[in-house]
TIMI-886617 format. One line per field, with one value per residue (C-alpha): residue in three letters; x, y, z; residue number from 1. Coordinates in Angstrom, 3 decimals. Example, Ala and Ser with C-alpha at 12.3 -4.5 7.8 and 13.67 -1.06 7.14 Angstrom:
BEGIN
residu = Ala  Ser
X = 12.300  13.670
Y = -4.500  -1.060
Z = 7.800  7.140
num = 1  2
This chain:
BEGIN
residu = Met  Ala  Gln  Val  Leu  Glu  Phe  Arg  Leu  Pro  Asp  Leu  Gly  Glu  Gly  Leu  Thr  Gly  Ala  Glu  Ile  Val  Arg  Trp  Leu  Val  Glu  Val  Gly  Asp  Val  Val  Ala  Val  Asp  Gln  Pro  Val  Val  Glu  Val  Glu  Thr  Ala  Lys  Ala  Met  Val  Asp  Val  Pro  Cys  Pro  Tyr  Ala  Gly  Val  Val  Thr  Ala  Arg  Phe  Gly  Glu  Glu  Gly  Ser  Glu  Leu  Pro  Val  Gly  Ala  Pro  Leu  Ile  Thr  Val  Ala  Val  Gly  Ala  Ser  Ala  Pro  Asp  Gly  Ser  Thr  Glu  Ala  Pro  Gly  Gly  Ala  Ala  Glu  Ala  Ser  Gly  Gly  Ala  Ala  Gly  Gly  Ser  Gly  Asn  Val  Leu  Val  Gly  Tyr  Gly  Thr  Ser  Glu  Ala  Pro  Ala  Arg  Arg  Arg  Arg  Val  Arg  Pro  Thr  Leu  Ala  Val  Pro  Ala  Ala  Ala  Asn  Gly  Arg  Ser  Ile  Pro  Ala  Glu  Pro  Val  Glu  Glu  Pro  Glu  Ala  Gly  Ala  Pro  Ala  Val  Val  Asp  Gly  Pro  Val  Pro  Val  Ile  Ser  Pro  Leu  Val  Arg  Arg  Leu  Ala  Arg  Glu  Asn  Gly  Leu  Asp  Leu  Lys  Glu  Leu  Thr  Gly  Ser  Gly  Pro  Asp  Gly  Leu  Ile  Leu  Arg  Ala  Asp  Val  Glu  Tyr  Ala  Leu  Arg  Ala  Ala  Ala  Val  Gln  Thr  Arg  Thr  Ala  Pro  Val  Pro  Ser  Ala  Thr  Pro  Ala  Thr  Ala  Pro  Ala  Thr  Thr  Pro  Gly  Gly  Thr  Arg  Val  Pro  Leu  Lys  Gly  Ile  Arg  Gly  Ala  Val  Ala  Asp  Lys  Leu  Ser  Arg  Ser  Arg  Thr  Glu  Ile  Pro  Asp  Ala  Thr  Cys  Trp  Val  Asp  Ala  Asp  Ala  Thr  Glu  Leu  Met  Arg  Ala  Arg  Ala  Ala  Met  Asn  Ala  Thr  Gly  Ala  Pro  Lys  Ile  Ser  Leu  Leu  Ala  Leu  Leu  Ala  Arg  Ile  Cys  Thr  Ala  Ala  Leu  Ala  Arg  Phe  Pro  Glu  Leu  Asn  Ser  Thr  Val  Asp  Met  Ala  Ala  Arg  Glu  Ile  Val  Arg  Leu  Asp  Ala  Val  His  Leu  Gly  Phe  Ala  Ala  Gln  Thr  Glu  Arg  Gly  Leu  Val  Val  Pro  Val  Val  Lys  Asp  Ala  His  Ala  Arg  Asp  Thr  Glu  Ala  Leu  Ser  Ala  Glu  Phe  Ala  Arg  Leu  Thr  Glu  Ala  Ala  Arg  Thr  Gly  Thr  Leu  Thr  Pro  Ala  Glu  Leu  Thr  Gly  Gly  Thr  Phe  Thr  Leu  Asn  Asn  Tyr  Gly  Val  Phe  Gly  Val  Asp  Gly  Ser  Thr  Pro  Ile  Ile  Asn  His  Pro  Glu  Ala  Ala  Met  Leu  Gly  Val  Gly  Arg  Ile  Val  Pro  Lys  Pro  Trp  Val  His  Glu  Gly  Glu  Leu  Ala  Val  Arg  Gln  Val  Val  Gln  Leu  Ser  Leu  Thr  Phe  Asp  His  Arg  Val  Cys  Asp  Gly  Gly  Thr  Ala  Gly  Gly  Phe  Leu  Arg  Tyr  Val  Ala  Asp  Cys  Val  Glu  Gln  Pro  Ala  Val  Leu  Leu  Arg  Thr  Leu
X = -25.143  -23.423  -21.830  -22.379  -18.960  -18.381  -15.470  -14.676  -12.486  -8.695  -6.196  -4.105  -1.809  -0.009  -2.210  -4.562  -8.858  -10.220  -10.901  -12.963  -14.205  -12.873  -14.271  -16.376  -13.947  -17.348  -20.990  -23.736  -23.736  -20.057  -17.525  -14.926  -11.673  -9.407  -7.004  -9.237  -9.337  -12.725  -12.824  -9.816  -9.768  -7.963  -6.302  -4.484  -1.409  -2.185  -4.977  -5.554  -6.765  -8.136  -8.570  -11.114  -9.773  -12.236  -13.439  -16.974  -20.400  -20.707  -23.828  -23.543  -21.822  -21.468  -21.215  -21.074  -18.554  -17.572  -18.140  -16.003  -15.679  -13.959  -11.344  -13.499  -16.780  -18.318  -17.179  -18.868  -20.574  -19.598  -21.242  -18.685  -19.824  -22.590  -22.279  -24.125  -26.913  -29.202  -30.994  -29.320  -27.761  -28.903  -30.302  -27.211  -28.640  -27.170  -23.843  -23.842  -23.661  -19.502  -16.777  -14.226  -13.661  -12.727  -12.027  -8.743  -5.753  -5.309  -1.839  -2.050  -1.615  -2.576  -2.256  -5.364  -6.565  -4.879  -2.632  -2.126  -4.470  -8.427  -9.488  -11.557  -15.428  -17.242  -21.046  -22.384  -23.847  -27.625  -29.251  -31.580  -33.992  -37.316  -38.095  -41.383  -44.063  -43.527  -39.936  -39.371  -35.827  -35.166  -37.058  -36.759  -40.142  -41.407  -40.650  -37.171  -36.655  -39.894  -39.368  -37.590  -39.709  -42.511  -40.447  -40.946  -37.202  -35.903  -32.090  -30.410  -28.243  -26.073  -23.202  -24.659  -24.426  -22.492  -18.975  -17.513  -15.779  -16.526  -20.128  -19.271  -16.812  -19.877  -22.682  -20.411  -18.983  -23.145  -23.868  -26.291  -26.939  -26.486  -28.584  -31.698  -31.287  -32.647  -30.647  -31.121  -28.467  -28.541  -29.844  -30.111  -27.006  -26.177  -24.795  -23.693  -27.022  -28.543  -26.902  -27.074  -30.839  -31.541  -29.145  -30.968  -34.579  -32.709  -31.767  -34.628  -36.700  -34.275  -34.700  -38.644  -37.600  -37.269  -33.830  -32.567  -33.190  -29.339  -28.986  -29.472  -27.098  -24.316  -24.259  -23.956  -24.122  -21.349  -19.154  -19.830  -17.579  -15.250  -15.209  -14.711  -12.532  -12.586  -9.180  -9.774  -7.266  -3.865  -4.151  -5.858  -2.920  -0.475  -2.387  -2.411  1.280  2.652  0.785  2.233  4.824  5.236  3.293  5.665  8.817  11.510  13.195  15.803  17.548  20.567  21.641  25.037  25.912  27.888  29.670  28.514  29.891  32.926  29.459  28.210  31.079  31.753  27.602  27.980  31.318  29.187  26.918  28.804  29.803  26.461  25.092  22.028  21.367  22.848  19.934  21.584  18.579  20.836  24.390  22.621  20.769  24.572  26.226  23.122  23.650  27.812  26.569  24.210  26.952  28.867  26.357  23.956  21.879  20.336  18.472  16.597  13.017  12.047  10.314  9.108  6.585  9.882  11.881  14.147  16.367  15.746  18.746  18.504  20.061  18.637  18.430  15.052  14.932  12.126  11.820  9.407  7.505  4.493  2.302  -1.310  -2.517  -0.583  2.609  3.572  6.817  8.280  10.496  13.568  14.126  17.805  19.130  22.160  22.547  22.525  25.498  24.096  23.273  20.555  19.311  18.949  17.109  14.968  14.704  12.951  10.429  9.084  8.635  7.082  4.664  3.951  2.818  0.868  -0.783  -0.046  2.340  1.238  1.060  4.336  5.820  4.820  5.579  8.492  11.162  13.962  15.583  13.708  15.575  13.748  15.026  12.338  15.179  12.632  10.304  12.637  13.713  17.030  16.003  13.451  13.061  11.611  9.114  10.442  8.434  7.155  7.948  11.580  13.902  15.615  15.179  18.010  16.990  18.147  17.253  18.432  21.903  22.435  25.405  26.719  29.811  32.031  35.889  37.694  41.292  41.544  40.269  36.327  34.690  31.050  30.655  27.507  26.350  23.536  21.742  21.576  19.647  18.869  15.973  16.288  14.512  16.792  15.664  17.977  21.528  22.694  23.650  27.494  26.155  23.828  26.629  29.151  26.498  26.114  29.036  30.005  27.523  28.513  32.410  31.543  28.859  32.205  34.685  33.135  35.946  35.128  32.476  36.018  36.833  33.054  32.541
Y = 8.540  6.892  7.400  5.923  5.728  4.095  2.101  2.038  -0.433  1.379  1.337  -1.916  -1.225  0.946  0.164  -1.336  -0.539  -3.307  -6.427  -9.239  -10.002  -13.955  -13.885  -11.870  -11.773  -10.300  -10.552  -7.909  -6.937  -7.920  -5.828  -4.956  -3.681  -1.128  -2.688  -5.344  -7.660  -7.325  -8.625  -11.069  -9.553  -10.947  -8.258  -8.495  -9.163  -10.704  -11.950  -9.386  -9.188  -5.786  -4.070  -1.685  1.324  1.736  0.121  -0.187  -2.527  -3.676  -2.351  -3.446  -5.214  -4.345  -7.023  -11.212  -13.338  -13.042  -10.360  -7.431  -4.328  -1.315  1.182  3.396  1.376  1.023  -1.889  -1.986  0.578  0.878  2.403  3.743  4.367  2.190  -0.694  -2.954  -4.168  -6.827  -5.064  -2.161  -1.588  1.140  1.265  1.060  4.634  6.318  5.042  7.787  10.333  10.191  8.343  8.770  10.493  7.700  8.751  6.907  6.806  3.227  2.236  -0.476  1.410  0.700  2.907  5.142  5.326  3.749  7.326  8.813  11.056  10.530  10.769  14.153  13.786  13.424  13.735  11.733  13.776  13.568  13.606  17.164  15.623  14.524  10.766  9.417  7.853  4.690  4.573  2.744  0.535  -0.291  2.790  2.042  2.061  -0.475  1.170  3.267  3.618  5.326  8.008  10.232  10.521  11.318  14.074  12.655  12.322  15.962  16.588  16.435  19.851  18.779  15.759  12.485  9.616  7.401  6.116  3.714  4.186  1.524  2.199  5.455  3.814  1.089  4.340  6.321  3.266  2.628  6.062  6.025  9.402  8.823  11.855  9.860  6.830  6.876  4.303  1.632  2.096  3.653  7.183  6.803  5.777  4.084  1.089  -1.546  -3.252  0.071  0.411  -2.985  -3.179  0.238  -1.838  -4.229  -2.594  -0.834  -3.645  -5.348  -2.328  -2.110  -5.851  -5.028  -2.654  -4.819  -6.023  -7.226  -11.471  -11.586  -10.566  -13.707  -15.564  -12.982  -12.727  -15.672  -16.043  -18.515  -20.441  -24.328  -26.435  -23.052  -21.833  -17.954  -17.634  -13.858  -12.063  -10.931  -11.154  -12.348  -13.434  -9.801  -8.098  -9.915  -9.763  -5.760  -5.249  -7.594  -5.872  -2.410  -3.212  -5.092  -1.458  0.506  -1.032  -1.539  -4.446  -6.688  -9.613  -11.270  -15.205  -16.288  -19.931  -20.163  -23.355  -22.931  -26.397  -23.882  -21.949  -25.370  -26.467  -23.233  -23.670  -27.490  -26.286  -23.851  -25.715  -27.908  -26.425  -26.297  -22.790  -22.344  -23.506  -21.502  -21.681  -20.856  -18.434  -16.239  -16.820  -15.267  -12.555  -11.765  -11.912  -9.557  -6.931  -6.965  -6.698  -4.104  -1.654  -1.708  -1.423  1.301  1.564  -1.343  -0.104  1.708  3.713  6.022  8.560  9.845  12.570  14.422  12.464  11.263  7.951  7.781  5.513  4.409  4.278  1.112  -2.269  -3.850  -7.333  -8.927  -12.525  -14.648  -17.208  -20.016  -20.627  -21.877  -18.279  -17.319  -16.249  -13.403  -11.592  -10.445  -8.306  -8.518  -4.659  -3.450  -6.582  -4.399  -4.299  -7.897  -10.689  -14.342  -15.642  -12.691  -13.196  -16.893  -16.316  -13.852  -15.846  -18.758  -16.523  -14.812  -18.114  -19.234  -16.104  -16.831  -20.354  -19.641  -16.573  -13.933  -11.556  -8.204  -5.476  -3.922  -7.260  -7.178  -3.817  -1.492  -3.462  -2.346  -5.683  -8.802  -12.355  -15.231  -18.658  -20.233  -23.357  -24.788  -25.592  -27.578  -25.229  -24.065  -20.736  -18.309  -14.385  -12.630  -9.518  -7.014  -6.040  -2.692  -0.306  -1.773  -1.688  -4.833  -8.655  -11.818  -14.800  -18.238  -21.687  -24.843  -26.386  -29.678  -31.802  -30.494  -31.494  -28.331  -26.987  -27.244  -25.900  -27.242  -30.448  -31.560  -32.592  -32.977  -29.628  -27.956  -25.651  -22.575  -21.137  -17.076  -14.022  -10.710  -8.941  -4.982  -1.804  -0.038  3.176  2.969  1.693  0.272  -3.185  -3.137  -1.966  -4.623  -7.412  -6.070  -6.912  -9.982  -11.340  -10.204  -12.860  -15.602  -14.202  -15.039  -18.010  -19.348  -18.291  -17.004  -15.961  -12.832  -11.857  -11.708  -8.179  -6.732  -8.512
Z = 18.994  16.718  13.524  10.385  8.258  4.753  3.964  0.315  -1.993  -1.766  -3.773  -3.604  -5.708  -9.043  -11.888  -10.318  -11.209  -8.946  -7.385  -6.870  -3.778  -2.766  0.711  3.311  6.728  8.981  9.188  9.303  13.139  14.216  15.957  14.197  15.476  13.626  11.190  11.344  8.004  6.573  3.407  1.408  -2.433  -5.827  -7.901  -10.391  -9.113  -5.589  -3.023  -0.527  3.279  3.405  6.820  8.302  9.100  11.580  14.924  15.371  14.515  10.545  9.712  5.819  3.179  -0.384  -3.054  -3.242  -3.175  -6.636  -7.615  -8.937  -7.339  -8.535  -6.597  -4.679  -4.571  -1.128  0.407  4.386  6.919  10.137  12.930  15.375  18.731  18.632  21.622  19.284  20.562  18.151  15.719  15.726  12.671  10.126  6.360  4.029  2.984  6.062  5.370  2.648  5.163  5.397  3.674  6.534  9.889  12.054  15.873  15.734  12.712  11.172  11.549  8.482  5.744  2.067  -0.909  -0.460  3.298  6.389  7.740  11.112  10.665  10.325  6.913  5.755  5.635  2.245  1.646  -1.581  -4.119  -3.910  -7.668  -7.868  -9.694  -8.415  -8.051  -9.199  -6.673  -8.997  -8.849  -5.309  -5.201  -8.956  -10.745  -14.203  -15.714  -17.764  -21.011  -20.272  -23.759  -24.962  -21.707  -23.540  -26.203  -23.436  -21.596  -18.382  -17.158  -16.699  -17.225  -13.967  -13.245  -11.157  -10.853  -11.646  -8.976  -10.178  -8.303  -10.171  -13.578  -15.103  -14.994  -16.677  -19.327  -19.693  -20.343  -22.360  -25.108  -25.287  -25.582  -22.776  -20.845  -17.046  -16.310  -17.740  -15.296  -11.808  -9.356  -7.732  -4.970  -2.294  -2.262  -6.451  -6.731  -10.553  -10.183  -13.044  -13.263  -13.870  -17.139  -18.224  -17.499  -19.459  -22.459  -22.883  -22.833  -25.753  -27.631  -26.927  -28.542  -31.254  -32.106  -33.212  -35.762  -39.405  -39.948  -43.580  -44.475  -44.926  -41.132  -39.039  -41.672  -41.568  -37.077  -35.758  -31.595  -30.975  -32.040  -32.403  -30.108  -28.162  -25.112  -24.841  -21.779  -19.750  -19.735  -16.228  -13.049  -13.398  -16.949  -18.019  -16.494  -17.802  -21.601  -20.945  -19.973  -22.686  -24.916  -24.102  -24.074  -27.834  -28.759  -27.574  -26.728  -30.074  -28.164  -30.020  -28.829  -28.247  -27.726  -26.616  -25.675  -21.991  -20.373  -17.117  -15.393  -13.162  -11.972  -11.316  -9.455  -7.183  -6.338  -4.880  -3.189  -1.541  -0.740  0.846  3.725  5.895  5.502  4.175  0.787  -2.308  -5.614  -8.508  -9.682  -6.925  -8.382  -11.455  -9.609  -8.069  -11.795  -13.192  -10.413  -11.256  -15.038  -14.560  -12.488  -15.798  -17.798  -16.071  -19.670  -18.927  -15.604  -16.726  -17.686  -21.163  -20.225  -23.553  -22.638  -21.666  -24.160  -21.612  -21.202  -16.912  -15.483  -12.232  -8.823  -7.274  -8.992  -8.344  -9.643  -10.926  -11.315  -13.313  -11.306  -12.204  -10.321  -9.958  -11.071  -13.166  -14.314  -11.537  -11.210  -7.726  -7.067  -4.983  -3.647  -3.238  -5.122  -6.093  -2.201  -1.280  -1.103  -3.246  0.590  0.908  -2.378  -2.058  1.547  -0.666  -3.428  -1.524  0.597  -1.940  -4.340  -1.712  -1.428  -4.685  -4.783  -1.711  -3.406  -0.237  -1.931  -1.548  -4.434  -3.311  -4.177  -7.557  -8.577  -8.871  -11.067  -12.868  -14.426  -14.553  -14.623  -16.835  -15.788  -18.193  -18.181  -15.136  -18.276  -20.074  -22.984  -24.008  -25.320  -25.605  -26.862  -23.892  -23.771  -21.660  -18.455  -19.086  -18.283  -17.782  -20.580  -20.798  -19.898  -19.141  -20.152  -18.880  -20.408  -19.307  -18.842  -19.982  -21.034  -24.294  -27.002  -26.030  -26.599  -23.681  -23.933  -27.100  -26.683  -27.400  -23.646  -22.522  -20.578  -18.779  -21.404  -21.275  -23.894  -22.231  -24.100  -23.368  -24.744  -24.646  -25.437  -28.294  -27.143  -23.979  -25.430  -29.438  -29.745  -28.434  -25.046  -24.952  -26.176  -23.792  -20.932  -22.600  -23.075  -18.798  -17.391  -19.976  -19.016  -15.173  -15.623  -17.330  -14.890  -11.532  -10.411  -12.410  -9.891  -7.223  -8.495  -7.649  -4.502
num = 1  2  3  4  5  6  7  8  9  10  11  12  13  14  15  16  17  18  19  20  21  22  23  24  25  26  27  28  29  30  31  32  33  34  35  36  37  38  39  40  41  42  43  44  45  46  47  48  49  50  51  52  53  54  55  56  57  58  59  60  61  62  63  64  65  66  67  68  69  70  71  72  73  74  75  76  77  78  79  80  81  82  83  84  85  86  87  88  89  90  91  92  93  94  95  96  97  98  99  100  101  102  103  104  105  106  107  108  109  110  111  112  113  114  115  116  117  118  119  120  121  122  123  124  125  126  127  128  129  130  131  132  133  134  135  136  137  138  139  140  141  142  143  144  145  146  147  148  149  150  151  152  153  154  155  156  157  158  159  160  161  162  163  164  165  166  167  168  169  170  171  172  173  174  175  176  177  178  179  180  181  182  183  184  185  186  187  188  189  190  191  192  193  194  195  196  197  198  199  200  201  202  203  204  205  206  207  208  209  210  211  212  213  214  215  216  217  218  219  220  221  222  223  224  225  226  227  228  229  230  231  232  233  234  235  236  237  238  239  240  241  242  243  244  245  246  247  248  249  250  251  252  253  254  255  256  257  258  259  260  261  262  263  264  265  266  267  268  269  270  271  272  273  274  275  276  277  278  279  280  281  282  283  284  285  286  287  288  289  290  291  292  293  294  295  296  297  298  299  300  301  302  303  304  305  306  307  308  309  310  311  312  313  314  315  316  317  318  319  320  321  322  323  324  325  326  327  328  329  330  331  332  333  334  335  336  337  338  339  340  341  342  343  344  345  346  347  348  349  350  351  352  353  354  355  356  357  358  359  360  361  362  363  364  365  366  367  368  369  370  371  372  373  374  375  376  377  378  379  380  381  382  383  384  385  386  387  388  389  390  391  392  393  394  395  396  397  398  399  400  401  402  403  404  405  406  407  408  409  410  411  412  413  414  415  416  417  418  419  420  421  422  423  424  425  426  427  428  429  430  431  432  433  434  435  436  437  438  439  440  441  442  443  444  445  446  447  448  449  450  451  452  453
């Protein structure tokens, strides 16, 4: 006998609470193998193909393309052990009988599933409230606001059948008791649509009450000529992270101009050998890792709960990359252990992945220091916002010919402005100034790096 297993949206990376369905890769009735991608989703960090840890026949899909699902919400149900004849699918309600327990482990690991052992089976909690005879499907009565006065619904003693934390928050913020609702989902599951329906009904009831004559004049519905753009996806994630950085981190910024003529000549000499090309970003990254070895205070994070500064051993170097989907910060892991050629190759790989939207959550998290080359936008300077929870970010402006005093004479040199924004909790200005001065010295005299190679 076939066992119907429910596969839920896994945790796709640290800090992610949900994802938007971009494209379904399977249809109901399709046969899927273990680790076969079944849906393409977009998180706040990347586009991800989600593989299914079960092999069998797809019996149901949850969510339309373009809809958002929270982590833990059902994605599909799979009949394991079925011969998959046409019309053998079960109702979605039967899929709630299990949420794990495939016969074979999945080798494709995403956070929260895909381990070598079969996942533990869980049963969805069913409400103890008896559903009225008229409540079939969407079981909200025609007058939902008046039901509590009639005393028809009883209070549910057990857990409320809600999967989505977003649904719980929506109800909580609007003062709605979920125990008074009967869900329209499988097995009485309360969906977001159920909460929104109840809130709309309450709003209609409220509008029937008399209101002061001045109220319509003080509550315009929209602003003429304006457009509201939802803060979601990458834009929403960037907004949350930068706001948190500005709120929690007491940052300061220092600047210095540097003569990059010798650095540009050194790069030209490296690229004239016929070996793989070395990018300017890779040279700057190599300078950063050498500077962080001398000033480890800037490769750290602050744990305010423990009131400790955590100095990190490895340098995972993030770099800002502008894409059609917005700003992303891929991370070069163990940058301190890579030479300039290896750094250049990794920057090229991650940049291409950013452009095509194929970066994985692991490639977008875990940074300890960020390098921001805003010179590609044709600007000289900036005051970067630290990428929370890191402690510092180095900004690099455009390299342009400028008058410069070189060896006692005025000359035209290739000049760049460098800026360092740092968390003042981890160090004082002397440390930050020393770091930035060392970076500038390496830019002006690349031979300085030979001491640490």
